[in-house]
FIDOGU-991784 format. One record per residue (C-alpha): x, y, z; residue number from 1; residue in one letter. Coordinates in Angstrom, 3 decimals. Example, Ala and Ser with C-alpha at 12.3 -4.5 7.8 and 13.67 -1.06 7.14 Angstrom:
% FIDOGU-991784
{x: 12.300, y: -4.500, z: 7.800, i: 1, aa: A}
{x: 13.670, y: -1.060, z: 7.140, i: 2, aa: S}
END
This chain:
% FIDOGU-991784
{x: 120.826, y: 151.610, z: -3.494, i: 1, aa: M}
{x: 122.856, y: 149.736, z: -6.069, i: 2, aa: T}
{x: 123.443, y: 151.643, z: -9.258, i: 3, aa: A}
{x: 121.879, y: 150.134, z: -12.366, i: 4, aa: A}
{x: 124.326, y: 148.328, z: -14.592, i: 5, aa: R}
{x: 124.828, y: 150.311, z: -17.808, i: 6, aa: P}
{x: 123.578, y: 148.693, z: -20.989, i: 7, aa: L}
{x: 126.252, y: 147.200, z: -23.197, i: 8, aa: Q}
{x: 126.252, y: 148.299, z: -26.829, i: 9, aa: P}
{x: 125.081, y: 145.663, z: -29.283, i: 10, aa: V}
{x: 127.797, y: 144.849, z: -31.851, i: 11, aa: P}
{x: 127.012, y: 146.025, z: -35.334, i: 12, aa: E}
{x: 126.482, y: 143.196, z: -37.829, i: 13, aa: P}
{x: 129.025, y: 142.853, z: -40.642, i: 14, aa: P}
{x: 128.780, y: 145.569, z: -43.297, i: 15, aa: A}
{x: 126.962, y: 144.537, z: -46.471, i: 16, aa: R}
{x: 126.946, y: 146.462, z: -49.732, i: 17, aa: K}
{x: 123.434, y: 147.148, z: -50.971, i: 18, aa: T}
{x: 123.885, y: 149.610, z: -53.846, i: 19, aa: R}
{x: 125.701, y: 149.356, z: -57.177, i: 20, aa: W}
{x: 125.657, y: 150.972, z: -60.563, i: 21, aa: T}
{x: 124.667, y: 148.561, z: -63.283, i: 22, aa: D}
{x: 128.291, y: 148.352, z: -64.442, i: 23, aa: A}
{x: 129.473, y: 147.636, z: -60.889, i: 24, aa: E}
{x: 126.828, y: 144.958, z: -60.446, i: 25, aa: L}
{x: 127.906, y: 143.206, z: -63.644, i: 26, aa: M}
{x: 131.556, y: 143.284, z: -62.559, i: 27, aa: A}
{x: 131.222, y: 142.133, z: -58.955, i: 28, aa: V}
{x: 131.861, y: 138.468, z: -58.076, i: 29, aa: E}
{x: 129.413, y: 137.313, z: -55.443, i: 30, aa: F}
{x: 130.268, y: 134.270, z: -53.320, i: 31, aa: P}
{x: 128.071, y: 131.228, z: -53.730, i: 32, aa: E}
{x: 125.160, y: 131.183, z: -51.258, i: 33, aa: P}
{x: 125.779, y: 129.316, z: -48.023, i: 34, aa: K}
{x: 123.694, y: 126.155, z: -47.750, i: 35, aa: W}
{x: 122.897, y: 124.533, z: -44.439, i: 36, aa: A}
{x: 121.445, y: 121.622, z: -46.446, i: 37, aa: V}
{x: 122.225, y: 121.720, z: -50.193, i: 38, aa: P}
{x: 119.046, y: 121.989, z: -52.233, i: 39, aa: G}
{x: 116.907, y: 122.371, z: -49.130, i: 40, aa: L}
{x: 118.042, y: 125.101, z: -46.685, i: 41, aa: L}
{x: 119.866, y: 128.105, z: -48.126, i: 42, aa: C}
{x: 121.152, y: 131.262, z: -46.446, i: 43, aa: E}
{x: 118.379, y: 133.694, z: -45.646, i: 44, aa: G}
{x: 115.124, y: 133.077, z: -43.805, i: 45, aa: L}
{x: 113.444, y: 129.671, z: -44.136, i: 46, aa: N}
{x: 110.075, y: 128.675, z: -42.685, i: 47, aa: L}
{x: 109.155, y: 125.079, z: -41.802, i: 48, aa: L}
{x: 105.452, y: 124.579, z: -41.043, i: 49, aa: A}
{x: 103.499, y: 121.503, z: -40.075, i: 50, aa: G}
{x: 100.639, y: 120.239, z: -37.935, i: 51, aa: A}
{x: 101.114, y: 119.836, z: -34.160, i: 52, aa: P}
{x: 102.735, y: 116.577, z: -33.016, i: 53, aa: K}
{x: 103.788, y: 115.729, z: -36.565, i: 54, aa: L}
{x: 107.494, y: 115.594, z: -35.710, i: 55, aa: G}
{x: 108.728, y: 119.082, z: -36.662, i: 56, aa: K}
{x: 110.834, y: 119.351, z: -33.510, i: 57, aa: S}
{x: 112.395, y: 115.943, z: -34.102, i: 58, aa: W}
{x: 113.141, y: 117.016, z: -37.663, i: 59, aa: L}
{x: 114.704, y: 120.342, z: -36.673, i: 60, aa: S}
{x: 116.737, y: 118.823, z: -33.820, i: 61, aa: L}
{x: 118.006, y: 116.132, z: -36.162, i: 62, aa: G}
{x: 118.964, y: 118.735, z: -38.761, i: 63, aa: L}
{x: 120.870, y: 120.698, z: -36.149, i: 64, aa: G}
{x: 122.743, y: 117.688, z: -34.743, i: 65, aa: A}
{x: 123.709, y: 116.331, z: -38.175, i: 66, aa: D}
{x: 124.924, y: 119.695, z: -39.475, i: 67, aa: I}
{x: 126.886, y: 120.327, z: -36.277, i: 68, aa: A}
{x: 128.628, y: 116.969, z: -36.838, i: 69, aa: N}
{x: 128.843, y: 117.170, z: -40.625, i: 70, aa: G}
{x: 126.841, y: 113.936, z: -40.885, i: 71, aa: D}
{x: 124.495, y: 113.254, z: -43.826, i: 72, aa: P}
{x: 121.178, y: 115.028, z: -43.256, i: 73, aa: V}
{x: 117.966, y: 113.032, z: -43.624, i: 74, aa: L}
{x: 120.116, y: 109.979, z: -44.159, i: 75, aa: G}
{x: 121.514, y: 110.983, z: -47.547, i: 76, aa: S}
{x: 122.361, y: 114.686, z: -48.026, i: 77, aa: I}
{x: 126.003, y: 115.611, z: -47.447, i: 78, aa: D}
{x: 126.505, y: 118.840, z: -45.500, i: 79, aa: V}
{x: 129.360, y: 121.020, z: -44.308, i: 80, aa: E}
{x: 130.102, y: 120.838, z: -40.591, i: 81, aa: C}
{x: 129.677, y: 123.973, z: -38.486, i: 82, aa: G}
{x: 128.107, y: 125.495, z: -35.371, i: 83, aa: P}
{x: 124.318, y: 125.365, z: -35.029, i: 84, aa: V}
{x: 122.067, y: 127.248, z: -32.601, i: 85, aa: L}
{x: 118.813, y: 125.453, z: -31.784, i: 86, aa: Y}
{x: 116.334, y: 127.535, z: -29.761, i: 87, aa: C}
{x: 113.920, y: 124.889, z: -28.471, i: 88, aa: A}
{x: 111.583, y: 127.370, z: -26.825, i: 89, aa: L}
{x: 108.718, y: 124.924, z: -26.185, i: 90, aa: E}
{x: 110.987, y: 122.361, z: -24.517, i: 91, aa: D}
{x: 112.829, y: 121.918, z: -21.229, i: 92, aa: T}
{x: 116.392, y: 120.803, z: -20.677, i: 93, aa: G}
{x: 115.112, y: 117.439, z: -19.435, i: 94, aa: R}
{x: 113.084, y: 116.836, z: -22.604, i: 95, aa: R}
{x: 115.968, y: 117.837, z: -24.863, i: 96, aa: L}
{x: 118.311, y: 115.545, z: -22.956, i: 97, aa: Q}
{x: 115.888, y: 112.638, z: -23.337, i: 98, aa: R}
{x: 115.554, y: 113.239, z: -27.074, i: 99, aa: R}
{x: 119.298, y: 113.559, z: -27.642, i: 100, aa: R}
{x: 119.959, y: 110.395, z: -25.617, i: 101, aa: R}
{x: 117.372, y: 108.577, z: -27.708, i: 102, aa: Q}
{x: 119.027, y: 109.783, z: -30.933, i: 103, aa: M}
{x: 122.531, y: 108.890, z: -29.749, i: 104, aa: I}
{x: 121.396, y: 105.426, z: -28.625, i: 105, aa: A}
{x: 120.238, y: 104.712, z: -32.194, i: 106, aa: H}
{x: 123.386, y: 105.353, z: -34.259, i: 107, aa: N}
{x: 123.607, y: 109.055, z: -33.440, i: 108, aa: G}
{x: 126.528, y: 110.789, z: -31.779, i: 109, aa: R}
{x: 127.137, y: 113.838, z: -29.573, i: 110, aa: P}
{x: 127.377, y: 117.187, z: -31.374, i: 111, aa: S}
{x: 129.895, y: 119.503, z: -29.678, i: 112, aa: P}
{x: 129.090, y: 122.324, z: -32.116, i: 113, aa: L}
{x: 125.355, y: 122.230, z: -31.346, i: 114, aa: L}
{x: 124.161, y: 124.922, z: -28.912, i: 115, aa: T}
{x: 120.780, y: 124.241, z: -27.269, i: 116, aa: L}
{x: 118.732, y: 127.107, z: -25.807, i: 117, aa: E}
{x: 115.343, y: 126.751, z: -24.084, i: 118, aa: T}
{x: 114.621, y: 130.387, z: -23.156, i: 119, aa: E}
{x: 115.002, y: 133.546, z: -25.216, i: 120, aa: C}
{x: 113.261, y: 136.943, z: -25.193, i: 121, aa: P}
{x: 111.119, y: 137.975, z: -28.131, i: 122, aa: V}
{x: 113.003, y: 139.545, z: -31.022, i: 123, aa: M}
{x: 112.173, y: 143.191, z: -30.308, i: 124, aa: N}
{x: 112.837, y: 142.880, z: -26.559, i: 125, aa: A}
{x: 116.312, y: 141.346, z: -26.405, i: 126, aa: G}
{x: 115.985, y: 138.203, z: -28.521, i: 127, aa: G}
{x: 117.850, y: 139.712, z: -31.453, i: 128, aa: A}
{x: 120.734, y: 140.566, z: -29.094, i: 129, aa: D}
{x: 120.945, y: 136.967, z: -27.864, i: 130, aa: V}
{x: 121.162, y: 135.606, z: -31.410, i: 131, aa: I}
{x: 123.602, y: 138.342, z: -32.475, i: 132, aa: T}
{x: 125.900, y: 137.514, z: -29.560, i: 133, aa: E}
{x: 125.955, y: 133.830, z: -30.522, i: 134, aa: W}
{x: 126.600, y: 134.649, z: -34.188, i: 135, aa: L}
{x: 129.511, y: 136.904, z: -33.225, i: 136, aa: D}
{x: 130.946, y: 134.104, z: -31.090, i: 137, aa: E}
{x: 130.492, y: 131.582, z: -33.929, i: 138, aa: N}
{x: 131.665, y: 133.239, z: -37.153, i: 139, aa: P}
{x: 131.447, y: 129.906, z: -39.024, i: 140, aa: H}
{x: 127.831, y: 129.272, z: -38.028, i: 141, aa: A}
{x: 125.898, y: 127.039, z: -40.402, i: 142, aa: R}
{x: 122.313, y: 127.328, z: -39.099, i: 143, aa: L}
{x: 120.054, y: 129.055, z: -36.550, i: 144, aa: V}
{x: 116.798, y: 127.245, z: -35.667, i: 145, aa: I}
{x: 113.925, y: 128.987, z: -33.870, i: 146, aa: I}
{x: 111.396, y: 126.472, z: -32.509, i: 147, aa: D}
{x: 108.899, y: 128.066, z: -32.568, i: 148, aa: T}
{x: 108.459, y: 131.337, z: -34.457, i: 149, aa: F}
{x: 105.444, y: 132.245, z: -32.302, i: 150, aa: A}
{x: 107.577, y: 132.132, z: -29.152, i: 151, aa: K}
{x: 109.943, y: 134.853, z: -30.416, i: 152, aa: M}
{x: 107.860, y: 137.053, z: -32.720, i: 153, aa: R}
{x: 106.530, y: 139.259, z: -29.922, i: 154, aa: G}
{x: 103.328, y: 141.306, z: -29.777, i: 155, aa: A}
{x: 102.035, y: 142.976, z: -32.920, i: 156, aa: D}
{x: 102.192, y: 146.789, z: -32.983, i: 157, aa: P}
{x: 98.872, y: 148.562, z: -32.489, i: 158, aa: H}
{x: 97.144, y: 149.832, z: -35.611, i: 159, aa: G}
{x: 99.063, y: 147.564, z: -37.990, i: 160, aa: M}
{x: 97.224, y: 145.241, z: -40.363, i: 161, aa: T}
{x: 97.768, y: 141.529, z: -39.790, i: 162, aa: Q}
{x: 99.578, y: 141.255, z: -43.129, i: 163, aa: Y}
{x: 101.997, y: 144.042, z: -42.165, i: 164, aa: S}
{x: 102.457, y: 142.595, z: -38.678, i: 165, aa: A}
{x: 103.318, y: 139.133, z: -40.052, i: 166, aa: D}
{x: 105.734, y: 140.645, z: -42.548, i: 167, aa: Y}
{x: 107.409, y: 142.825, z: -39.921, i: 168, aa: A}
{x: 107.759, y: 139.920, z: -37.472, i: 169, aa: A}
{x: 109.490, y: 137.754, z: -40.064, i: 170, aa: A}
{x: 111.621, y: 140.668, z: -41.248, i: 171, aa: A}
{x: 113.273, y: 140.925, z: -37.805, i: 172, aa: R}
{x: 114.730, y: 137.444, z: -38.311, i: 173, aa: F}
{x: 115.494, y: 138.011, z: -41.982, i: 174, aa: K}
{x: 117.572, y: 141.119, z: -41.278, i: 175, aa: S}
{x: 119.909, y: 139.077, z: -39.068, i: 176, aa: L}
{x: 120.003, y: 136.139, z: -41.473, i: 177, aa: A}
{x: 120.931, y: 138.441, z: -44.358, i: 178, aa: D}
{x: 123.455, y: 140.468, z: -42.375, i: 179, aa: A}
{x: 125.368, y: 137.379, z: -41.248, i: 180, aa: Y}
{x: 124.632, y: 135.334, z: -44.377, i: 181, aa: Q}
{x: 123.579, y: 132.395, z: -42.224, i: 182, aa: V}
{x: 120.513, y: 130.245, z: -42.893, i: 183, aa: P}
{x: 117.723, y: 130.730, z: -40.339, i: 184, aa: F}
{x: 114.925, y: 128.179, z: -39.913, i: 185, aa: L}
{x: 111.676, y: 129.225, z: -38.230, i: 186, aa: L}
{x: 109.425, y: 126.399, z: -37.021, i: 187, aa: I}
{x: 105.744, y: 127.249, z: -37.400, i: 188, aa: H}
{x: 102.271, y: 125.714, z: -37.597, i: 189, aa: H}
{x: 99.739, y: 125.170, z: -40.372, i: 190, aa: V}
{x: 96.100, y: 126.233, z: -40.269, i: 191, aa: R}
{x: 93.384, y: 123.624, z: -39.750, i: 192, aa: K}
{x: 91.785, y: 124.248, z: -43.141, i: 193, aa: Q}
{x: 93.353, y: 122.514, z: -46.119, i: 194, aa: G}
{x: 94.334, y: 124.265, z: -49.355, i: 195, aa: A}
{x: 95.328, y: 123.342, z: -52.901, i: 196, aa: D}
{x: 98.578, y: 125.331, z: -52.576, i: 197, aa: D}
{x: 100.704, y: 124.058, z: -49.696, i: 198, aa: F}
{x: 101.937, y: 127.603, z: -48.977, i: 199, aa: Q}
{x: 98.352, y: 128.601, z: -48.236, i: 200, aa: S}
{x: 98.223, y: 126.072, z: -45.385, i: 201, aa: T}
{x: 100.790, y: 128.076, z: -43.365, i: 202, aa: V}
{x: 99.185, y: 129.750, z: -40.357, i: 203, aa: S}
{x: 98.984, y: 133.521, z: -40.740, i: 204, aa: G}
{x: 98.696, y: 135.828, z: -43.733, i: 205, aa: T}
{x: 100.653, y: 135.953, z: -46.976, i: 206, aa: N}
{x: 102.810, y: 138.562, z: -45.269, i: 207, aa: G}
{x: 104.646, y: 135.743, z: -43.512, i: 208, aa: L}
{x: 105.310, y: 133.549, z: -46.543, i: 209, aa: T}
{x: 106.077, y: 136.673, z: -48.578, i: 210, aa: G}
{x: 108.781, y: 137.806, z: -46.158, i: 211, aa: A}
{x: 110.685, y: 134.526, z: -45.962, i: 212, aa: V}
{x: 113.102, y: 133.299, z: -48.618, i: 213, aa: D}
{x: 111.835, y: 129.727, z: -48.613, i: 214, aa: A}
{x: 108.785, y: 127.868, z: -47.329, i: 215, aa: T}
{x: 108.830, y: 124.219, z: -46.298, i: 216, aa: L}
{x: 105.643, y: 122.410, z: -45.295, i: 217, aa: V}
{x: 105.694, y: 118.960, z: -43.724, i: 218, aa: L}
{x: 102.437, y: 117.086, z: -44.262, i: 219, aa: E}
{x: 101.421, y: 113.697, z: -42.970, i: 220, aa: R}
{x: 101.125, y: 111.244, z: -45.848, i: 221, aa: A}
{x: 98.380, y: 108.627, z: -46.131, i: 222, aa: R}
{x: 100.422, y: 106.107, z: -48.088, i: 223, aa: G}
{x: 103.710, y: 104.307, z: -47.624, i: 224, aa: Q}
{x: 105.562, y: 107.471, z: -46.539, i: 225, aa: A}
{x: 105.192, y: 109.010, z: -43.092, i: 226, aa: D}
{x: 105.233, y: 112.524, z: -44.496, i: 227, aa: G}
{x: 105.745, y: 114.676, z: -47.555, i: 228, aa: V}
{x: 108.042, y: 117.699, z: -47.363, i: 229, aa: L}
{x: 107.039, y: 120.443, z: -49.805, i: 230, aa: H}
{x: 109.710, y: 123.043, z: -50.588, i: 231, aa: V}
{x: 109.678, y: 126.278, z: -52.563, i: 232, aa: T}
{x: 111.713, y: 129.467, z: -52.397, i: 233, aa: G}
{x: 113.768, y: 132.156, z: -54.081, i: 234, aa: R}
{x: 116.990, y: 130.143, z: -54.211, i: 235, aa: D}
{x: 115.501, y: 126.677, z: -53.775, i: 236, aa: V}
{x: 114.021, y: 124.629, z: -56.589, i: 237, aa: E}
{x: 110.394, y: 123.761, z: -55.901, i: 238, aa: E}
{x: 110.096, y: 120.096, z: -55.020, i: 239, aa: A}
{x: 108.418, y: 117.576, z: -52.765, i: 240, aa: E}
{x: 110.078, y: 114.715, z: -50.933, i: 241, aa: Y}
{x: 108.643, y: 111.581, z: -49.368, i: 242, aa: A}
{x: 109.791, y: 111.274, z: -45.758, i: 243, aa: M}
{x: 109.948, y: 108.390, z: -43.311, i: 244, aa: S}
{x: 110.072, y: 108.754, z: -39.525, i: 245, aa: F}
{x: 111.760, y: 106.223, z: -37.221, i: 246, aa: D}
{x: 110.117, y: 106.866, z: -33.860, i: 247, aa: S}
{x: 112.634, y: 104.707, z: -31.983, i: 248, aa: A}
{x: 115.599, y: 106.712, z: -33.278, i: 249, aa: A}
{x: 113.718, y: 110.007, z: -33.478, i: 250, aa: G}
{x: 115.061, y: 110.399, z: -37.011, i: 251, aa: A}
{x: 113.532, y: 111.536, z: -40.291, i: 252, aa: W}
{x: 114.840, y: 110.079, z: -43.569, i: 253, aa: T}
{x: 114.280, y: 111.301, z: -47.109, i: 254, aa: K}
{x: 113.051, y: 108.431, z: -49.273, i: 255, aa: L}
{x: 114.459, y: 107.870, z: -52.748, i: 256, aa: D}
{x: 112.396, y: 108.650, z: -55.839, i: 257, aa: G}
{x: 109.410, y: 110.948, z: -56.447, i: 258, aa: P}
{x: 107.070, y: 111.458, z: -53.520, i: 259, aa: A}
{x: 104.168, y: 110.153, z: -55.617, i: 260, aa: G}
{x: 105.802, y: 106.733, z: -55.855, i: 261, aa: D}
{x: 105.651, y: 106.330, z: -52.091, i: 262, aa: H}
{x: 101.994, y: 107.355, z: -51.900, i: 263, aa: L}
{x: 100.836, y: 104.997, z: -54.638, i: 264, aa: M}
{x: 99.713, y: 102.234, z: -52.293, i: 265, aa: G}
{x: 97.176, y: 104.421, z: -50.529, i: 266, aa: D}
{x: 96.048, y: 105.988, z: -53.807, i: 267, aa: T}
{x: 95.270, y: 102.588, z: -55.285, i: 268, aa: R}
{x: 93.240, y: 101.589, z: -52.245, i: 269, aa: A}
{x: 91.171, y: 104.773, z: -52.493, i: 270, aa: L}
{x: 90.558, y: 104.226, z: -56.210, i: 271, aa: I}
{x: 89.498, y: 100.590, z: -55.745, i: 272, aa: V}
{x: 86.996, y: 101.517, z: -53.033, i: 273, aa: R}
{x: 85.578, y: 104.352, z: -55.133, i: 274, aa: F}
{x: 85.218, y: 102.245, z: -58.303, i: 275, aa: V}
{x: 83.564, y: 99.466, z: -56.297, i: 276, aa: R}
{x: 80.983, y: 101.986, z: -55.068, i: 277, aa: D}
{x: 80.639, y: 103.758, z: -58.447, i: 278, aa: Y}
{x: 81.491, y: 101.361, z: -61.293, i: 279, aa: P}
{x: 81.845, y: 102.959, z: -64.706, i: 280, aa: G}
{x: 83.670, y: 106.052, z: -63.455, i: 281, aa: S}
{x: 86.332, y: 107.845, z: -65.482, i: 282, aa: K}
{x: 89.714, y: 108.964, z: -64.055, i: 283, aa: P}
{x: 88.842, y: 112.661, z: -64.073, i: 284, aa: G}
{x: 85.735, y: 112.086, z: -61.980, i: 285, aa: A}
{x: 87.597, y: 109.776, z: -59.596, i: 286, aa: I}
{x: 90.293, y: 112.410, z: -59.090, i: 287, aa: A}
{x: 87.652, y: 115.080, z: -58.580, i: 288, aa: N}
{x: 85.770, y: 113.142, z: -55.930, i: 289, aa: A}
{x: 88.873, y: 111.964, z: -54.040, i: 290, aa: L}
{x: 90.700, y: 115.312, z: -54.396, i: 291, aa: E}
{x: 93.699, y: 113.691, z: -56.055, i: 292, aa: L}
{x: 95.882, y: 114.813, z: -58.932, i: 293, aa: N}
{x: 94.057, y: 113.924, z: -62.208, i: 294, aa: P}
{x: 97.259, y: 112.909, z: -63.989, i: 295, aa: G}
{x: 98.260, y: 110.622, z: -61.141, i: 296, aa: T}
{x: 94.812, y: 108.986, z: -61.062, i: 297, aa: V}
{x: 94.760, y: 108.498, z: -64.839, i: 298, aa: R}
{x: 98.185, y: 106.826, z: -64.794, i: 299, aa: Q}
{x: 97.346, y: 104.767, z: -61.717, i: 300, aa: T}
{x: 94.095, y: 103.472, z: -63.208, i: 301, aa: C}
{x: 95.913, y: 102.402, z: -66.357, i: 302, aa: R}
{x: 98.579, y: 100.547, z: -64.360, i: 303, aa: R}
{x: 95.963, y: 98.940, z: -62.126, i: 304, aa: M}
{x: 94.083, y: 97.690, z: -65.183, i: 305, aa: A}
{x: 97.305, y: 96.245, z: -66.617, i: 306, aa: E}
{x: 97.939, y: 94.443, z: -63.310, i: 307, aa: Q}
{x: 94.379, y: 93.132, z: -63.021, i: 308, aa: G}
{x: 93.368, y: 95.370, z: -60.122, i: 309, aa: Q}
{x: 90.709, y: 97.156, z: -62.217, i: 310, aa: L}
{x: 88.766, y: 96.345, z: -65.372, i: 311, aa: H}
{x: 89.018, y: 98.920, z: -68.184, i: 312, aa: A}
{x: 85.935, y: 99.173, z: -70.396, i: 313, aa: A}
{x: 85.426, y: 100.906, z: -73.759, i: 314, aa: P}
{x: 84.951, y: 104.650, z: -73.404, i: 315, aa: G}
{x: 87.638, y: 105.075, z: -70.768, i: 316, aa: G}
{x: 85.575, y: 103.874, z: -67.827, i: 317, aa: T}
{x: 86.792, y: 101.616, z: -65.019, i: 318, aa: Y}
{x: 85.049, y: 98.848, z: -63.092, i: 319, aa: H}
{x: 85.971, y: 96.454, z: -60.280, i: 320, aa: P}
{x: 88.287, y: 93.708, z: -61.443, i: 321, aa: A}
{x: 85.726, y: 90.993, z: -60.580, i: 322, aa: D}
{x: 82.834, y: 92.730, z: -62.396, i: 323, aa: A}
{x: 81.046, y: 91.002, z: -65.278, i: 324, aa: S}
{x: 80.981, y: 92.341, z: -68.807, i: 325, aa: D}
{x: 77.411, y: 93.625, z: -68.320, i: 326, aa: S}
{x: 78.313, y: 96.611, z: -66.150, i: 327, aa: H}
{x: 75.586, y: 98.391, z: -64.231, i: 328, aa: D}
{x: 75.008, y: 102.046, z: -64.914, i: 329, aa: T}
{x: 74.886, y: 103.275, z: -61.325, i: 330, aa: T}
{x: 72.962, y: 106.462, z: -60.685, i: 331, aa: D}
{x: 75.665, y: 108.883, z: -59.577, i: 332, aa: L}
{x: 73.576, y: 112.040, z: -59.543, i: 333, aa: S}
{x: 73.679, y: 112.236, z: -55.743, i: 334, aa: Q}
{x: 77.473, y: 111.966, z: -55.507, i: 335, aa: L}
{x: 78.978, y: 115.112, z: -53.961, i: 336, aa: S}
{x: 81.991, y: 116.186, z: -55.990, i: 337, aa: L}
{x: 84.428, y: 118.996, z: -55.362, i: 338, aa: R}
{x: 83.785, y: 120.690, z: -58.715, i: 339, aa: H}
{x: 80.299, y: 119.252, z: -59.390, i: 340, aa: S}
{x: 81.607, y: 117.294, z: -62.393, i: 341, aa: T}
{x: 79.476, y: 114.145, z: -62.817, i: 342, aa: P}
{x: 81.528, y: 110.939, z: -62.597, i: 343, aa: P}
{x: 80.486, y: 109.860, z: -66.100, i: 344, aa: D}
{x: 82.266, y: 112.807, z: -67.703, i: 345, aa: Q}
{x: 86.017, y: 113.045, z: -68.258, i: 346, aa: E}
{x: 87.708, y: 116.330, z: -67.415, i: 347, aa: E}
{x: 89.230, y: 118.027, z: -70.472, i: 348, aa: H}
{x: 92.868, y: 118.985, z: -70.229, i: 349, aa: E}
END
């Protein structure tokens, strides 16, 4: 009988000071945080969530390839070149090869510093050792991508609340990210139900979003952009970016200007259809019924009236551009609104 091979000790992560007196804390000079993508992905644990088949894997693979080459990310953000580990745990080698060939055929290039992995144990059953080994072999690592988080989180301990289980699962990744001071990006899903706060759309409890350092949510846009990337975090300024996806190249690009500018076309179409059905409506009621931002609707209605797309009447109401001066007073009592505000009443700010 062959003797079992002895287990090899797991290397200890680099030492990190975690306690100071107040005087020591004021005197110490901390290095600047390491950014995988300046203004977007900082060292620590980052979570990217989105609906299935939205393009999260294309986005994460593109991030990894560009950072590994030091090429501009999302078409415009300069990054520092360095090794990247991409754990594509829902893919096969054949699928990854096809995607990389597609990217390279459309102005991409090979990325020698990009490591692609399609199988990895869960974090508490060997997965942490796999990542630790790669980090030790790549001391200048710029990013670790886990696609998807669910594939590596492992089973929840018995008797633990779902909040605690979500927090503990994320904490396993965060401990490595903090120890090595390397940005980690977990790819995750959103729940089916919508929410006013984009963080609340992330699948799971608040224990997950509470444990990570930054949350990114990619949503499909209904206007001129293919998506909107919402970002918030401890070291990242809260923002939203309009995104465009080139399916031929498999590449996401960040569009210039505020995200709202790229969604304006669809917003105007929704407003025109609503006002045609309910002439005499005010911006607050339109926003309420269409679940749009009231400020955006108010500004859009004003611009549409200036450009002849709507007719503005005394009292702040709007009518179709081809309506006569004798506007009908449509009975709107049966209109179902999100906050039950009748369309003939303006919301007070």
